[in-house]
C-alpha positions in Angstrom: -30.1 -4.4 -26.1 -27.6 -2.6 -23.0 -24.8 -4.5 -22.3 -23.1 -3.0 -19.1 -25.6 -0.9 -17.0 -24.4 1.0 -14.1 -26.2 2.6 -10.7 -25.8 3.9 -7.6 -23.8 7.7 -8.3 -24.3 10.7 -6.3 -23.3 13.2 -4.6 -21.7 12.6 -1.0 -19.5 14.1 1.0 -15.5 14.3 2.1 -15.5 10.8 3.9 -18.4 9.1 2.8 -19.3 5.8 1.2 -21.0 4.9 -1.7 -21.4 1.8 -3.8 -21.4 1.5 -7.8 -23.7 -1.6 -9.6 -22.8 -2.4 -12.9 -25.4 -4.9 -14.7 -23.7 -7.0 -17.5 -27.2 -8.3 -19.9 -24.6 -11.7 -20.2 -24.6 -14.6 -17.5 -20.9 -13.3 -16.7 -20.3 -16.4 -15.9 -19.3 -16.1 -19.4 -16.5 -13.1 -18.9 -13.3 -13.7 -17.3 -12.2 -10.1 -16.4 -15.0 -6.8 -15.4 -13.0 -3.7 -14.7 -14.7 -0.6 -13.4 -12.7 2.9 -14.6 -14.0 7.4 -14.5 -13.5 10.0 -16.1 -13.5 13.6 -15.2 -14.6 15.9 -18.8 -11.5 17.4 -20.4 -9.3 14.2 -18.5 -8.4 10.5 -20.1 -10.1 7.8 -18.8 -8.1 5.9 -15.9 -8.7 2.6 -14.6 -9.9 2.0 -11.3 -10.2 -1.5 -10.7 -11.0 -5.3 -11.4 -11.7 -7.9 -10.8 -11.4 -11.8 -12.5 -14.7 -13.8 -12.4 -13.3 -16.2 -9.6 -13.0 -12.8 -7.8 -9.2 -11.8 -7.4 -8.9 -8.0 -7.7 -6.4 -5.8 -8.5 -6.5 -1.5 -8.0 -5.2 1.2 -9.1 -3.1 2.9 -6.1 -5.0 6.4 -5.6 -7.9 3.3 -4.7 -6.0 1.1 -2.8 -7.3 0.7 0.6 -10.0 2.5 -0.1 -12.0 0.9 -2.6 -13.5 -2.8 -3.1 -14.4 -4.7 -6.5 -16.2 -7.3 -6.2 -19.0 -9.8 -8.0 -21.9 -12.1 -7.7 -21.9 -14.5 -11.6 -25.2 -15.2 -10.2 -26.3 -11.9 -10.2 -25.0 -11.0 -13.5 -23.8 -7.9 -11.5 -20.1 -6.4 -10.8 -19.4 -3.7 -7.6 -17.7 -1.2 -6.3 -17.5 -0.2 -2.5 -16.2 2.7 -2.5 -15.2 4.5 1.2 -13.0 7.5 2.6 -14.2 9.1 -0.2 -12.0 12.4 -1.3 -13.2 14.9 -3.6 -10.8 14.0 -6.4 -12.8 10.9 -6.3 -15.4 13.0 -8.0 -15.6 11.5 -11.5 -18.3 9.6 -14.2 -18.0 6.0 -13.1 -17.9 2.6 -16.2 -17.8 -0.7 -16.0 -16.1 -2.8 -18.9 -16.2 -6.2 -20.1 -13.8 -7.1 -23.0 -14.8 -6.9 -26.0 -15.2 -3.3 -25.6 -18.2 -3.2 -23.7 -18.9 0.0 -21.7 -21.8 0.7 -19.3 -23.4 4.2 -19.9 -21.2 5.9 -16.4 -22.8 7.1 -13.3 -21.4 10.1 -11.4 -19.8 10.8 -8.7 -19.8 14.0 -6.8 -18.0 13.5 -3.7 -18.3 17.3 -2.1 -16.0 18.9 0.9 
């Protein structure tokens, strides 16, 4: 069973919005902190945002003020609302949980 499954990626114009989802196969009430990462082919994976079980968040400077991470523990789902998208936000987005658990990734392409 895949532990984490992302969805919601796609093609969007510069300035547009997307909402990514990450569904966990185990109860999120047991997971203290989850995170979003992104990776451009040929570059290192970079941290984007984290959200704790209680809803506290932290963001990379490059997305602060534009992205909003949240989670609904009752639905075992974490979200990443991405607004005011830029071309440099194009990447494969992954969700992650402790224990080196990763999703398969969802592609986001921001077109100018």
